[in-house]
N, C-alpha and C positions, 0 to 999 in steps of 0.2 A: 542449204538449198537441195531439194531432191526432186527428181523427175521420173515419171513412169511412162511406159509405152506398151501397146498391144503387140508390137513386133518383137522378134527375138533380138535381145540387146547384147551387142558385142562391145566390150570395152577393150581398147588397146592402150597399153602404157608404153610410151616412148615413141619418138619420131625419127629414130635411126633407121637403118636399112630394114631391119626386121619389121618394125611397126609400120613403116611406110608401105612396104610391099604387101603386108597383110591387109592394110586398108585398101590398097589398090585392087587386090584380089577379091575383096568383098564389095567393091563398088558395083552398083547396079543389082545386087542380090536383094532378096526380100528380108533384109535384116537392117537394124538401126545400129550404126557404128559410131562410137565416140572415142576419139583419140586424145589421150591426156598426155601432155608433155611439159616439162619444166622450161623448155625454150620454144620460141616461135619459129624455129628454123630446123631444116634437115641438114645435118652436118656430114659432109664428105670427109671423114676423119683422116683417111690416108694422105690427104694433101695439106694437112695442118702445118707441116714443116715448111711448106712453100709460102704460107702466109707469114710465118715467123721470120723467114729470110728474104722477104720482099719481092717474091715472084708474083704471087697472087694476092688479091684483096680478100677480105673475109666474105664479101658478098658473092665472090666467084664460087666458093665451096659451101655456102650455107644459104640456099634459097629458102624463102618463106614457106612454111608448111601449108599455110592457108592458100597460097598461090598454087602450090602443087595439087592440092585436093579440091580446088575451087569447082571443078566440073563434076566431082563425085557427090551427087546430091544426097545420098543416104549416109554420108560421112560428115560429122562435125568435129571440130577440134576445141579442146579446152586447154588454156594455158594455166598450168598449176604444178606445184610440187606435190607428188603423192606422199602423204604422211601415214596413211593406214589402208590396209587391205583386210577386210573382214570376210574370211572364207565362209563362215556360217551364214552371215546375213547377205552375202554376195554383194558387197558394196566396195567402192573405191572412194576414199576421201582425199581430196586434194585442196591445197591452199594457194591462193594467189592474192597479193596485195591486201592481206588481212581478211580475205573472204574465204569461207569454207564451202566446198562443193562436194556433195555426196552423190555419186553416180552408181546406180544399181546395174548389175549385169546378169545375163544368163550364161554367157561365155566370156572368158577373160584371156587375153593374150598379153603376157608380160615380156616386153623387150626393152628393158631399161638400160641395157648395156653394162659397161664397166668403167671404173675410174682408175686412177693411178694408184699403184701400191708402193709404199715406201717400206714395206716389210717391218711394220711396227715402229718406224721412225718418222711419223707424220710431220714432225717439226722440220725435217729436211725441206719440206715444200716451200718454205719461205725463201730459201736461198737457191733451190734447184727446182724450178717449175716443171711440171710434167707436160705431156703433149696430148691432152684429151679433149680440150674444148677451145673455143675461140678466145676466151680470156687468156688461157695459157699462151696461145700463139701470139697474141698482141703484146702480152707482157714480155715474152722472149724477144719479140722484135725490138721493143724498147731497150731491153738489156743489151742485145747484140750490137745494134747500131750505136747505142749510147756509149758502149765501151770504147769504140773507136773514137767517138767525139771527145770523150774525157782523156783518152790517151794522147790526143793531139794537143791538149792544153796543159797537161801535167808536166812539171819539170823534174819530178822524182823518177829516176830510172826503175826503181823497184816497183813503184805504183804503175808505171807504164807497162812493165812486164806482166804484172797481175791482170791489168786491163786487157792485154792482148793475148791472154791465155784462156781458151774456151774448153771446157770439159763436158763431154757427153757421156752419161752413164747408161750402159745397156747397148750391146752389140747385135740386137735384133734388127728387123727392117727399119723401124723408126729411128733408132740410134745411128745406124749406118747412113741413112738418108740425110739426117740432120748434120752429122759430122762432115759428110761430103759437101753439103751445101755451104756450111760455114767456111770450109777450106776454099771452095770456089769463089765465094763472096770476097774473101780477103785477098786471094791471089789474082783475081780478075776484075770483078766489078769495082772494087774500091782501090785498086792498085795505084791509080794516078790521081786520086781525089784529095789527098792530104799533103801538107807541106812540111810538117815537122815529124811525121812518123811514116814508116813504110808498112802499109797493111800486110804486105807479104811476110813480115816478121811475125805475124800472128801464129800462135801455137795452138793446134787443135788436137785434143787428146780424147780418144775413145776408150772407155774403161768397161770391163765386164769380168765378173767372177768366173765365167765359163772358160773353156780352153779353146774356143773357136768363135769366129765371126759367123753370124747367121746359122746357128746350129740346126735349125729346122730345114735348111736348104741342103744339108749334106756336106761332106768333107770337101768335095771338089769345088762346088760353087762358093763355099765358105772361104776356101783358100784363095780363089780368084778374087773375091770381094776384098779380102784383106790386102792382097797385093795391089789392087787398084787404088784402095784408100791410101796406102803408104806411098804409092807413086805420086799422089796428089798432096802429099805433105802431112797426112793425118798420122799421129802416133797411136798405134793400136797396142793397148796394154791389157793382156788377158790374165786370168787367174788373179785379178785384183778386186778385192772386196772393199766396198766403201764402208767406213766405220763412223765417220762424222762429216757433217757439212756445216759450214758457217759462212758468214758474209764475205770473207776474203780467201776462202780456200776449201779444200776437200782433203780428208785424211783417208788413207788406203792401207789395207793389210794385204800383202802379197802371199802367195802360196807357201813360201818358205817361212812365213811368220813375221817378216820384216814389216815394220810400220813406217810410213812416209807421208809427206804432205805435199800437195800440189797447190801452189798459190794461184788462185783464179777468182776473178770477180763474176764470171758468167758461167753458170753450170746448168745443164739440161738433164732432166731425169727421164730416161726412156726405158727403164727397167721395171718390169712387173706390172701386172694388172690385178684389180680386185673387182669382182662382180658387184653390181648394185646391191645395197643392203635389203632391197625389197625381196630378193631371193630368199634370204635367211628369214625374213618376216613371214613369208608364206610357208616356208619349210618347217619352221617351228610349230606353226599351227597344224600342219598336216603330219608331222612326225617324219619328215623326209630328211635324208642325209645331206650335209653341205660339206664341200671340200675346203681346203685351207684358203683357197682364193675366193670363197664365198659362192661358188657355183653349185647349183642344186642337182642332185642325182634324180633325173626325171625318168619316166617310163619311156618305152621305145616309141610311143606315139607323141612324145614331147609333153605329155600331161603330168601334172603333179600327183604324187602318190595319194590315192583315195579321192582325188578330185578330177574326174575326167573333163570337167568344164573349164579347167584352168590349164593353159599352155604356157610354157616358158621357152624362149627362143634366144638364139645368138650367144653372146658372151656369158649368159646367165646359166647355161646348162653344162653339166658334166655327163657326157654320153659318149662312150667308145673313144675317148681322147680326141674328139673332134677339135680342130683348131678354132680359136676365137677370131674368125675373120669375117669380112662382110658377106661373103657367099653363104656361110653357115646361117647367118641371120636372115638373108633373103630367102633361102630355100626353106628355112624353118617357118618364116612368116607365111609363105605361100602354102606350105603343108598344113599349118594350123587353120588357115582360112578355108582350104578345100575340105578339111575334115568337118568343120562346123557346118558348112553348106551341105555336105553329104549326109550328115546326121539329120538335118532338117528335111532333106528330101527322102529320108528313109533308106539310104544306101548302106551297103556293108562298109565297115571300117576300112580305111586304107591299109596297105602293107606298112610295117614299121618304118619310121623315118630313116632314110639312108642318105648321108651327105655325099654329094658328088663333088670331088675335089677338082677344081678347074685350074689348079696350079698356084704358084707363089712367085712374086716378083719384088725386086727392090732396086731402086736407082742408087748409084754411087755419086755421080756428078753428071755434068753435061756429056752426052754421047756414051755413057757407060752405065751398065746395069747388069743384073743377073736375073735369070728366070728359070723356074723349074715347072714344066708342064708335063705331067706324067713322066714318061721316059725321056722326054726332050729336055735337054739342058742347054740354055743359051747364055752367052756372055757378051759384053761389049756393046757395039753399036746396034746390032740386030736386036739384042735383048732390050736395049733402050727404046727403040722404035716400037717394039711390042708392048712395052710398059706404057708408052704414051697413048697408043691406040686403045688398050684395055681400059686405062683410067679415064680417058676422054669419053668413051662410050658408056662407062659406068656412072657418069655424072647424071644427075636428074635435071632435066630442063634444057631445051635447045639454046636459050640465051646464055646459060652458064657455060655450056660447051663452047660456044663461039667466043665468049669473053676469055675463057681459059686458054683456048687455042691462040688467040691474039697475044695474050701475055706470054705464052710459051715462045711464040715466034720472036717477040721482042727480046726475051731473055736468052734464048738458045742460039739464035742467029747472030746476035751481038752479045754483049755482056751486061746490058742494062737491066735494072730492076725498078719498075715504076712504083711499086707499092712499098715505099720506105718511110711513110709518114708515121711518126711516133708522137704521142702527146703525154703531158704530165698526168693525165688520167690513169696512166699505167703506174699507179702509186707504188706497187711493189718494186718495179724496176728502179724507180727513183730512190726508194728507201734503201735498197740493196747497195746502190752506188754510194749512198751517204756514209757507208762504213769506211770509206776512204778518209772521212774527216769532215768537219764543218765546211759548208760552202761548196762541196763537190757537185751538188745539184742545187740550183736556185729554189728557194722555198716559195711556193705559190699558195694563194688562198685556197683553203680546203673546203670541200663540200661536205654536207652531212653524211653522205654514204661513205666517204673516205674515212671520216672519224670512226664510224661504226666498224668499217673494215679493219682499221688499225687495232681497235679494241679486241676484235675477234682473233686477229693474228697473235697479239700479245697473250691472250687467254690460252690459245692453242699451244704456243711456245712454252708456256709455264706448266 
């Protein structure tokens, strides 16, 4: 299917921060905007770990894209997975439910984001899900809460120990936040809910091959974060490189060359990101360079080499070592939109893109966080309040802010977590637990898509 228009056609790929803010910046302008996304929602990725640990629902952090853009009359959305970008023909081809859509463009903004990187060991994903989308978060919710449930019923001490050991790989913000929340979950929320186990016995291990926690925050805040994690019962193991992951554990190589194994049923992968393969697709056509993480070396105005009509933003770019954070995507999306409108109005090009760093923050647990805002370094309760305020205001939509605030009050004033529902649709979570042996999880009738999913997993693993 193909469509044409007399107006300048702008196609935006991705409904993340960059794509959404670019679309908003073009709203009401004399252009026709088409946003193509593989999901129907805008994901507030920094709070995925709170979905995984039962604080928030998926709806709180993933409002519908159509709802957000409903009043932007010159913007339409297409649900589809982009399979091809033809720079010469200036078309984007997407697929959805067996239907192919070819969308022509005059200007193109690519903000497809990044996925989890397993550093060439993609088979780890079956046993150690990442934290990049809603499916990951719900799968991990099933694994985390399911581990406690199975530990309650098993009579084997060794199995119980494996079930109550949680390993988080990666000591960046996501890993630190995830490890802190699992520790808080076991020591507070679930502390009095079981009869045959003591959830406080749970072991939470945070692994990283680097020598410090939160390296991008600097030595001082990194040391503070580590001390706070350890005070909450998290075992921080640095200089530890993961060499293998399977259903019942994880193998590690320490700096001294020692190999060891940690028995664990629940592993979380929070180490490494890989840019969308769409970056390499257009880079190959344009002869542009791509780094090891798949990020494209763009021009200083965020355009692709030799193609001033194509902009890349967010996690997809390699420019002056800018960090792959939400603010980079937001600022890049707005910059690209302004440049497109300026060209149509006959204005001079903008100054080269320059990222304005608004700081970095990471929570450790309730009432504890670290924040780096320019020269200001905050820790503890004040940093935690700042983290809450910044993330609440960054959310898209008044309804989502109110819902999130209410859930935070319930969780942080008390110790309750309302979003703890798990279902057998989390097929990976169930299958991972089945490594304990027959009958560890009840077998339920399977739907067609689960059969297909299993076949794909077996194919990837082989």
